[in-house]
MARTI-411903 format. One record per residue (C-alpha): residue in one letter; x, y negated, z; residue number from 0. Coordinates in nm, 4 decimals, padded with zeros to 6 digits. Layout:
N
<r vexdren="a" c1="X" c2="Y" c3="Z" vexro="NUM"/>
...
! end
This chain:
182
<r vexdren="m" c1="-04.7036" c2="02.9645" c3="17.0523" vexro="0"/>
<r vexdren="k" c1="-04.9249" c2="03.1052" c3="16.8006" vexro="1"/>
<r vexdren="q" c1="-04.8998" c2="02.9879" c3="16.4442" vexro="2"/>
<r vexdren="s" c1="-05.2193" c2="02.8761" c3="16.2784" vexro="3"/>
<r vexdren="e" c1="-05.3241" c2="03.0616" c3="15.9708" vexro="4"/>
<r vexdren="p" c1="-05.2692" c2="02.8679" c3="15.6546" vexro="5"/>
<r vexdren="s" c1="-05.6280" c2="02.9035" c3="15.5418" vexro="6"/>
<r vexdren="r" c1="-05.7533" c2="02.7241" c3="15.8526" vexro="7"/>
<r vexdren="s" c1="-05.5131" c2="02.4480" c3="15.8376" vexro="8"/>
<r vexdren="p" c1="-05.6736" c2="02.1206" c3="15.7288" vexro="9"/>
<r vexdren="h" c1="-05.3557" c2="02.0228" c3="15.5390" vexro="10"/>
<r vexdren="y" c1="-05.3700" c2="02.3512" c3="15.3396" vexro="11"/>
<r vexdren="r" c1="-05.7402" c2="02.2834" c3="15.2615" vexro="12"/>
<r vexdren="e" c1="-05.6582" c2="01.9537" c3="15.1123" vexro="13"/>
<r vexdren="k" c1="-05.3889" c2="02.1078" c3="14.8927" vexro="14"/>
<r vexdren="a" c1="-05.6133" c2="02.3930" c3="14.7931" vexro="15"/>
<r vexdren="s" c1="-05.9056" c2="02.1667" c3="14.7013" vexro="16"/>
<r vexdren="s" c1="-05.6748" c2="01.9370" c3="14.4993" vexro="17"/>
<r vexdren="q" c1="-05.5391" c2="02.2328" c3="14.3148" vexro="18"/>
<r vexdren="e" c1="-05.8906" c2="02.3702" c3="14.2494" vexro="19"/>
<r vexdren="q" c1="-05.9850" c2="02.0311" c3="14.1101" vexro="20"/>
<r vexdren="e" c1="-05.6865" c2="02.0329" c3="13.8728" vexro="21"/>
<r vexdren="q" c1="-05.7613" c2="02.3832" c3="13.7497" vexro="22"/>
<r vexdren="k" c1="-06.1334" c2="02.3326" c3="13.6960" vexro="23"/>
<r vexdren="p" c1="-06.2117" c2="02.2086" c3="13.3462" vexro="24"/>
<r vexdren="t" c1="-06.3803" c2="01.8796" c3="13.3209" vexro="25"/>
<r vexdren="p" c1="-06.7278" c2="01.8466" c3="13.1524" vexro="26"/>
<r vexdren="s" c1="-06.5595" c2="01.6648" c3="12.8658" vexro="27"/>
<r vexdren="f" c1="-06.3321" c2="01.9643" c3="12.8132" vexro="28"/>
<r vexdren="h" c1="-06.6401" c2="02.1906" c3="12.7884" vexro="29"/>
<r vexdren="a" c1="-06.7877" c2="01.9608" c3="12.5334" vexro="30"/>
<r vexdren="f" c1="-06.4656" c2="01.9649" c3="12.3377" vexro="31"/>
<r vexdren="l" c1="-06.4661" c2="02.3490" c3="12.3315" vexro="32"/>
<r vexdren="f" c1="-06.8318" c2="02.3575" c3="12.2332" vexro="33"/>
<r vexdren="r" c1="-06.7758" c2="02.1103" c3="11.9500" vexro="34"/>
<r vexdren="r" c1="-06.4734" c2="02.3093" c3="11.8301" vexro="35"/>
<r vexdren="r" c1="-06.6773" c2="02.6323" c3="11.8255" vexro="36"/>
<r vexdren="v" c1="-06.9626" c2="02.4613" c3="11.6435" vexro="37"/>
<r vexdren="k" c1="-06.7244" c2="02.3291" c3="11.3815" vexro="38"/>
<r vexdren="s" c1="-06.5638" c2="02.6755" c3="11.3358" vexro="39"/>
<r vexdren="i" c1="-06.9033" c2="02.8341" c3="11.2871" vexro="40"/>
<r vexdren="l" c1="-07.0101" c2="02.5695" c3="11.0385" vexro="41"/>
<r vexdren="v" c1="-06.6926" c2="02.6105" c3="10.8391" vexro="42"/>
<r vexdren="f" c1="-06.7424" c2="02.9888" c3="10.8355" vexro="43"/>
<r vexdren="l" c1="-07.1077" c2="02.9481" c3="10.7230" vexro="44"/>
<r vexdren="c" c1="-07.0055" c2="02.7050" c3="10.4454" vexro="45"/>
<r vexdren="l" c1="-06.7428" c2="02.9485" c3="10.3190" vexro="46"/>
<r vexdren="a" c1="-06.9952" c2="03.2358" c3="10.3291" vexro="47"/>
<r vexdren="a" c1="-07.2456" c2="03.0236" c3="10.1352" vexro="48"/>
<r vexdren="a" c1="-06.9821" c2="02.9322" c3="09.8742" vexro="49"/>
<r vexdren="v" c1="-06.8820" c2="03.2884" c3="09.8242" vexro="50"/>
<r vexdren="t" c1="-07.2466" c2="03.3936" c3="09.7951" vexro="51"/>
<r vexdren="v" c1="-07.3166" c2="03.1272" c3="09.5320" vexro="52"/>
<r vexdren="y" c1="-07.0076" c2="03.2235" c3="09.3342" vexro="53"/>
<r vexdren="v" c1="-07.1043" c2="03.5950" c3="09.3334" vexro="54"/>
<r vexdren="l" c1="-07.4582" c2="03.5269" c3="09.2313" vexro="55"/>
<r vexdren="a" c1="-07.3548" c2="03.2831" c3="08.9585" vexro="56"/>
<r vexdren="h" c1="-07.0956" c2="03.5255" c3="08.8250" vexro="57"/>
<r vexdren="k" c1="-07.3411" c2="03.8149" c3="08.8268" vexro="58"/>
<r vexdren="s" c1="-07.6063" c2="03.6259" c3="08.6398" vexro="59"/>
<r vexdren="l" c1="-07.3523" c2="03.5006" c3="08.3781" vexro="60"/>
<r vexdren="s" c1="-07.2078" c2="03.8426" c3="08.3017" vexro="61"/>
<r vexdren="h" c1="-07.2787" c2="03.9406" c3="07.9470" vexro="62"/>
<r vexdren="q" c1="-07.5217" c2="04.2294" c3="07.9024" vexro="63"/>
<r vexdren="p" c1="-07.6298" c2="04.2691" c3="07.5427" vexro="64"/>
<r vexdren="d" c1="-08.0107" c2="04.2649" c3="07.5057" vexro="65"/>
<r vexdren="e" c1="-08.0251" c2="04.5020" c3="07.2119" vexro="66"/>
<r vexdren="i" c1="-07.8739" c2="04.7877" c3="07.4034" vexro="67"/>
<r vexdren="e" c1="-08.1230" c2="04.8919" c3="07.6625" vexro="68"/>
<r vexdren="a" c1="-08.1353" c2="05.2064" c3="07.8622" vexro="69"/>
<r vexdren="f" c1="-08.4373" c2="05.4242" c3="07.9213" vexro="70"/>
<r vexdren="p" c1="-08.2858" c2="05.6277" c3="08.2063" vexro="71"/>
<r vexdren="s" c1="-08.5984" c2="05.7822" c3="08.3399" vexro="72"/>
<r vexdren="s" c1="-08.8446" c2="06.0388" c3="08.2298" vexro="73"/>
<r vexdren="a" c1="-09.1541" c2="06.0941" c3="08.4481" vexro="74"/>
<r vexdren="g" c1="-09.0064" c2="05.8782" c3="08.7263" vexro="75"/>
<r vexdren="r" c1="-08.6656" c2="06.0487" c3="08.7485" vexro="76"/>
<r vexdren="s" c1="-08.3273" c2="05.9875" c3="08.6055" vexro="77"/>
<r vexdren="l" c1="-08.2482" c2="06.1708" c3="08.2835" vexro="78"/>
<r vexdren="e" c1="-07.9849" c2="06.4428" c3="08.3232" vexro="79"/>
<r vexdren="i" c1="-07.7307" c2="06.4231" c3="08.0440" vexro="80"/>
<r vexdren="e" c1="-07.4442" c2="06.6462" c3="07.9303" vexro="81"/>
<r vexdren="v" c1="-07.1617" c2="06.4785" c3="07.7355" vexro="82"/>
<r vexdren="l" c1="-06.9512" c2="06.7008" c3="07.5073" vexro="83"/>
<r vexdren="d" c1="-06.6331" c2="06.6072" c3="07.3319" vexro="84"/>
<r vexdren="g" c1="-06.6756" c2="06.6891" c3="06.9632" vexro="85"/>
<r vexdren="a" c1="-06.4152" c2="06.4339" c3="06.8518" vexro="86"/>
<r vexdren="g" c1="-06.1054" c2="06.5917" c3="06.9947" vexro="87"/>
<r vexdren="n" c1="-06.0754" c2="06.2910" c3="07.2234" vexro="88"/>
<r vexdren="m" c1="-06.1685" c2="06.3414" c3="07.5892" vexro="89"/>
<r vexdren="r" c1="-06.1120" c2="05.9677" c3="07.6596" vexro="90"/>
<r vexdren="a" c1="-06.3954" c2="05.8917" c3="07.4205" vexro="91"/>
<r vexdren="a" c1="-06.6251" c2="06.1431" c3="07.6023" vexro="92"/>
<r vexdren="q" c1="-06.5196" c2="05.9784" c3="07.9355" vexro="93"/>
<r vexdren="q" c1="-06.5964" c2="05.6386" c3="07.7961" vexro="94"/>
<r vexdren="f" c1="-06.9488" c2="05.7521" c3="07.6898" vexro="95"/>
<r vexdren="t" c1="-06.9973" c2="05.9108" c3="08.0270" vexro="96"/>
<r vexdren="n" c1="-06.9095" c2="05.5731" c3="08.1908" vexro="97"/>
<r vexdren="i" c1="-07.1473" c2="05.3891" c3="07.9579" vexro="98"/>
<r vexdren="l" c1="-07.4422" c2="05.6223" c3="08.0370" vexro="99"/>
<r vexdren="r" c1="-07.3779" c2="05.6095" c3="08.4126" vexro="100"/>
<r vexdren="a" c1="-07.3591" c2="05.2373" c3="08.4033" vexro="101"/>
<r vexdren="r" c1="-07.7023" c2="05.2301" c3="08.2442" vexro="102"/>
<r vexdren="g" c1="-07.8586" c2="05.4573" c3="08.5030" vexro="103"/>
<r vexdren="y" c1="-07.8318" c2="05.8000" c3="08.3387" vexro="104"/>
<r vexdren="d" c1="-07.7293" c2="06.0987" c3="08.5442" vexro="105"/>
<r vexdren="v" c1="-07.4414" c2="06.2560" c3="08.3569" vexro="106"/>
<r vexdren="v" c1="-07.4073" c2="06.6022" c3="08.5151" vexro="107"/>
<r vexdren="e" c1="-07.1392" c2="06.7423" c3="08.3017" vexro="108"/>
<r vexdren="m" c1="-06.8617" c2="06.6329" c3="08.0626" vexro="109"/>
<r vexdren="r" c1="-06.6510" c2="06.8855" c3="07.8734" vexro="110"/>
<r vexdren="k" c1="-06.5089" c2="06.9895" c3="07.5376" vexro="111"/>
<r vexdren="s" c1="-06.7611" c2="07.1067" c3="07.2832" vexro="112"/>
<r vexdren="g" c1="-06.7594" c2="07.4721" c3="07.2069" vexro="113"/>
<r vexdren="g" c1="-06.8524" c2="07.3952" c3="06.8454" vexro="114"/>
<r vexdren="g" c1="-06.5230" c2="07.2249" c3="06.7543" vexro="115"/>
<r vexdren="i" c1="-06.4739" c2="06.8882" c3="06.5921" vexro="116"/>
<r vexdren="v" c1="-06.7762" c2="06.7133" c3="06.4390" vexro="117"/>
<r vexdren="d" c1="-06.7783" c2="06.4100" c3="06.2198" vexro="118"/>
<r vexdren="r" c1="-07.0897" c2="06.2392" c3="06.3558" vexro="119"/>
<r vexdren="t" c1="-07.2168" c2="06.1826" c3="06.7103" vexro="120"/>
<r vexdren="y" c1="-07.5523" c2="06.3397" c3="06.7646" vexro="121"/>
<r vexdren="i" c1="-07.8017" c2="06.4058" c3="07.0493" vexro="122"/>
<r vexdren="l" c1="-07.9874" c2="06.7209" c3="07.1348" vexro="123"/>
<r vexdren="d" c1="-08.3229" c2="06.7078" c3="07.3174" vexro="124"/>
<r vexdren="r" c1="-08.3098" c2="06.9886" c3="07.5700" vexro="125"/>
<r vexdren="s" c1="-08.6366" c2="06.9377" c3="07.7609" vexro="126"/>
<r vexdren="g" c1="-08.8967" c2="06.8618" c3="07.4914" vexro="127"/>
<r vexdren="d" c1="-08.9042" c2="06.4894" c3="07.5439" vexro="128"/>
<r vexdren="l" c1="-08.7997" c2="06.3732" c3="07.2025" vexro="129"/>
<r vexdren="a" c1="-08.8954" c2="06.0077" c3="07.2773" vexro="130"/>
<r vexdren="a" c1="-08.6520" c2="05.9940" c3="07.5716" vexro="131"/>
<r vexdren="a" c1="-08.3748" c2="06.1403" c3="07.3552" vexro="132"/>
<r vexdren="q" c1="-08.4449" c2="05.8838" c3="07.0839" vexro="133"/>
<r vexdren="k" c1="-08.4211" c2="05.6025" c3="07.3404" vexro="134"/>
<r vexdren="l" c1="-08.0934" c2="05.7505" c3="07.4667" vexro="135"/>
<r vexdren="a" c1="-07.9742" c2="05.7374" c3="07.1004" vexro="136"/>
<r vexdren="a" c1="-08.0767" c2="05.3742" c3="07.0779" vexro="137"/>
<r vexdren="t" c1="-07.8875" c2="05.3052" c3="07.3982" vexro="138"/>
<r vexdren="l" c1="-07.5652" c2="05.4501" c3="07.2501" vexro="139"/>
<r vexdren="g" c1="-07.6252" c2="05.3127" c3="06.8990" vexro="140"/>
<r vexdren="v" c1="-07.6612" c2="05.6575" c3="06.7530" vexro="141"/>
<r vexdren="p" c1="-07.8947" c2="05.6649" c3="06.4472" vexro="142"/>
<r vexdren="v" c1="-08.2245" c2="05.8188" c3="06.5217" vexro="143"/>
<r vexdren="d" c1="-08.1765" c2="06.0727" c3="06.2379" vexro="144"/>
<r vexdren="n" c1="-07.8981" c2="06.2188" c3="06.4506" vexro="145"/>
<r vexdren="v" c1="-08.1405" c2="06.3243" c3="06.7275" vexro="146"/>
<r vexdren="f" c1="-08.2496" c2="06.6856" c3="06.7155" vexro="147"/>
<r vexdren="q" c1="-08.4699" c2="06.9094" c3="06.9309" vexro="148"/>
<r vexdren="k" c1="-08.2930" c2="07.2194" c3="07.0633" vexro="149"/>
<r vexdren="i" c1="-08.4931" c2="07.2931" c3="07.3737" vexro="150"/>
<r vexdren="d" c1="-08.3188" c2="07.5154" c3="07.6303" vexro="151"/>
<r vexdren="r" c1="-08.4811" c2="07.4840" c3="07.9747" vexro="152"/>
<r vexdren="t" c1="-08.2172" c2="07.7213" c3="08.1259" vexro="153"/>
<r vexdren="l" c1="-07.9596" c2="07.4396" c3="08.1013" vexro="154"/>
<r vexdren="y" c1="-08.1647" c2="07.2172" c3="08.3341" vexro="155"/>
<r vexdren="l" c1="-08.0785" c2="06.9128" c3="08.1197" vexro="156"/>
<r vexdren="d" c1="-08.2813" c2="06.6526" c3="07.9390" vexro="157"/>
<r vexdren="a" c1="-08.0291" c2="06.5913" c3="07.6640" vexro="158"/>
<r vexdren="t" c1="-07.6842" c2="06.6754" c3="07.5293" vexro="159"/>
<r vexdren="v" c1="-07.4677" c2="06.4066" c3="07.3716" vexro="160"/>
<r vexdren="i" c1="-07.2025" c2="06.5436" c3="07.1380" vexro="161"/>
<r vexdren="v" c1="-06.9481" c2="06.2672" c3="07.0751" vexro="162"/>
<r vexdren="g" c1="-06.8257" c2="06.2919" c3="06.7174" vexro="163"/>
<r vexdren="r" c1="-06.5277" c2="06.1362" c3="06.5343" vexro="164"/>
<r vexdren="d" c1="-06.7440" c2="05.8356" c3="06.4501" vexro="165"/>
<r vexdren="f" c1="-06.7556" c2="05.7263" c3="06.8186" vexro="166"/>
<r vexdren="s" c1="-06.5493" c2="05.4154" c3="06.7548" vexro="167"/>
<r vexdren="r" c1="-06.8086" c2="05.2817" c3="06.5097" vexro="168"/>
<r vexdren="l" c1="-07.0997" c2="05.3098" c3="06.7638" vexro="169"/>
<r vexdren="k" c1="-07.2185" c2="04.9775" c3="06.9066" vexro="170"/>
<r vexdren="s" c1="-07.2152" c2="05.0919" c3="07.2683" vexro="171"/>
<r vexdren="y" c1="-06.8498" c2="05.2027" c3="07.2404" vexro="172"/>
<r vexdren="q" c1="-06.7446" c2="04.8790" c3="07.0746" vexro="173"/>
<r vexdren="v" c1="-06.9227" c2="04.6673" c3="07.3380" vexro="174"/>
<r vexdren="s" c1="-06.7679" c2="04.8628" c3="07.6289" vexro="175"/>
<r vexdren="t" c1="-06.4145" c2="04.8502" c3="07.4876" vexro="176"/>
<r vexdren="e" c1="-06.4636" c2="04.4790" c3="07.4158" vexro="177"/>
<r vexdren="r" c1="-06.5463" c2="04.4202" c3="07.7806" vexro="178"/>
<r vexdren="t" c1="-06.2411" c2="04.6164" c3="07.9052" vexro="179"/>
<r vexdren="n" c1="-06.0137" c2="04.4200" c3="07.6780" vexro="180"/>
<r vexdren="h" c1="-06.1342" c2="04.0850" c3="07.8180" vexro="181"/>
! end
């Protein structure tokens, strides 16, 4: 006698169809999953919105002094600046480099001054744009009478800042160290 195949047996079909019904999710289960996904997405969007609001509020409340303003461009381009350490303190030269870069200036070189130690910080106009050099001086808090023209187009610079031993009395240095201490 030949055995019937299980797939053709009516009894097997009933078992298979009842197992399929047990395995198939019900419509209410689909709705549950959908609601759960929607809730997860809403929670994520609320967190993203909260972080965005926090960042924007923190950014607008950050203290930027109005009296120190940069003039980082001359003829539509960023001024190229050289910072020289004339105070015997490379950390001070690095601090001024950071200040200038934060205000949009392109500091292309920072090194020790070949002229030794100087008492006062001064700025040399290298490109013939004395007004830009004077605005750079105002940005750093260097007196305008410490801005000189020494044009040298072979340097491919707009200005040279020589940081003197008076660097700690300059307003831009005081403000930047005040921010790092807080």
